N, C-alpha and C positions, 0 to 999 in steps of 0.2 A: 115756439119761436126760440131760435138759438141765441143765447146770451154770450157775447165774447168773454173769454177768461184769459188769465195770464198765459203768455206764450210758453213760459218755463214749464208749466204743468205738463205739456205734452211734448217737451223737447227731447224725450227719451227715444224717439223714432217710432217706426212701425213694425209690427209683428204679424205673424200668420193669423192671429186672432182678429186682426183689422180687415182681413180679406176673406170673409166667410159668406158673402152674399151669394156667391155662385155666378156673378157677372159683374164686370167693372162698374156698370151703371148703378147697380145696387150697392156696391161697396162705396161708391161716391156718395150716395144718399146716407150711408152709414157713417160718414165722417164727423160724427158728434160723440162726445163722451156721455153716455146715458146708461145709468143703472136702474132707472125707473121708466116712466113714460114722459119724460120731461124735455129731451133734446136741449139741454141747458149749456153743454160745453162744446165749443167749436174746436175741433181738432185741425182745421186748416185755416187758421186765423192769420197766416202769413203766406207769402208766395214761397218761401223756403219750405214750409210744411207741406204745401200742395205739391211742389215739385218732388219732394221726397216720396210723398204718397203715390204719385203717378208712376214712380220708378218701380214700385212693386205691385201695381194694380193690374197691368196688362191693358190699360186703356189705350196706350200708344205703343207701336213697335219701338225697338231700341233705336232704329234709325230716325223715326219721327221724333222721339224724345230728344235725341241729340240736336235735331234741327230746331226744336223749340227752345232749347237751353242756350242756343247761340245768340239769341237776341232778347235778353231779359229786360232791356229798356222798353220793350213793347208792353210789358206788364204793369199796370197802374192799379191804384186802390179801387178805381171804379170797376174795372174788369173783375177784381176779386169780389167786390160787393155783388156784382151781377151773378157770379158763380154761387155765392151763398144763397141768393134769391132763388136761382133755378133749382138748387138742391132742396129747398124747403117746398117750393111749388111742386116739384116732382114727387117729394114724399107724400103730399096730400093727394096728388093724383094716383099714386100707387096704392094708397089706402082704399080709394074708390074702386080701382080694378080688382083688388083682392077682397072686396065686399067687407072691408073693415071700417069704412067711414059711416059713423052713426048719423042720424038725421040732422043734427046740428052741424056736421061737417060735410054734408053732401054738396053744398054750394062751394066750399073750399076745395073739394076734390075735382069738381067740374072746372073751376077757375085754374087749378094747378094743371090739369091736362091741356087746357087751352094754352097756357104759358109754355108748357113743354112742346106743344104742336108748333107754336110760333118760333121757339128756339131751333127746332128741327129744320123748319122751312128756311130760316136765315142761314143755318150752317150749311144746308145743301146748296144754297145759292153761292156761298163762298168757297165750298169745297171742290174736290175733284173725285172723279170715278176711277179708282185704281184697281189693278189686279194684285191680289195678295194670297199666296198659297193655293192657287187654282180657283179662287172666287173673287168676284168684283165687289168692292165696298166703297162707300163714300168716305173720303178722308179729309181731315181739316187742313187748311192752308197755314203752313208754319210761318208765313210771313204776315199774317193778319193779327191785328191788335186784339181780336176776339177769338184767337185760336184755342185757348183753353176752354172757353165756353163751348165753342163748336165741337171740340173733342168730346166733351161731356154730352152735348145734344146728340151727336151721332152715335154715342154709345147707348143713349137711351132709345134712339130709333132702332138700333140693332136688337136691343132686348125686347122692345114692344112688337117687333115683327117675329119673334122666336116662339116656339111652343112653350117655353118656360114661363110665359106669363100666367098660364093656367096653374102653375105650381107656385105662385108667389105667395109667401106667407110672412107673418111678422112674429118676432120673438115674443113669448108669453111674458117676459119680464121687462124688456125694454123696446125701444121703437125701431130697432134695426130690422131690415127686411132681408129675406133670402129665398132662394129657390129650394123647394123641398123635393128632393128626388128619392125620398125614403118610401117604404112600403108600410102597410098596416096603419097604425095610428098616426104615423108621420112624425115629423121633427118638431119639437116644441120650442127649442132654444136656438138663439143665433149661434151659440158655441157652448158646449159643455165646460170648457175651460173657464168660462167667465159666468154668464148668466145661469147655466145649468147647475154648476157647483154652488153659486150663491143661493139659488133657490132651494137646493137641497139643505144648505146650511140653515137657511131661515126656517125651513119646515122642521128641521131637528130641534131647533131652539123653541119652537112653538109646541112641541110634544110635552 
């Protein structure tokens, strides 16, 4: 469970290290400050933080993001809380998909995917089927008070329909998820610049 922390702690903005999941839906699930297996720090504890994150995530096109930003009065604390809930439910569901949910968490994984399915159904009902770059995709309604939730839900739908689901992995050091497109033994860390280097430093200190 994510525990809210001070907004100033994460006010430095977003970097490439925040977008290592291989899909915007996974990068959304990874919007926690986590150097263990805790998910204790919320990095999107405010609308400002969320909007900044979306700007670099690729969840929305530039045109969609501009449309979303035109009506900030549509965004309230309840919608932000529902985003946090969807994030944690999706996290549990993805653990189940990746075969990482132990016996104690199987029920949570099942409930998580049920929650994700419901969010996707609602997003489809409010969205529109549009052509983008030669393919058709369901896109959120920028005029809806649930637009950010719908954008995430449709991102999850896009990921769950992809072949990348079979490559879903979790970092060996933190709870972040990623698509492993490597060969051989595969990828162990969300990012060598963060968890990979920390794990190496810890191993060196233990020698």
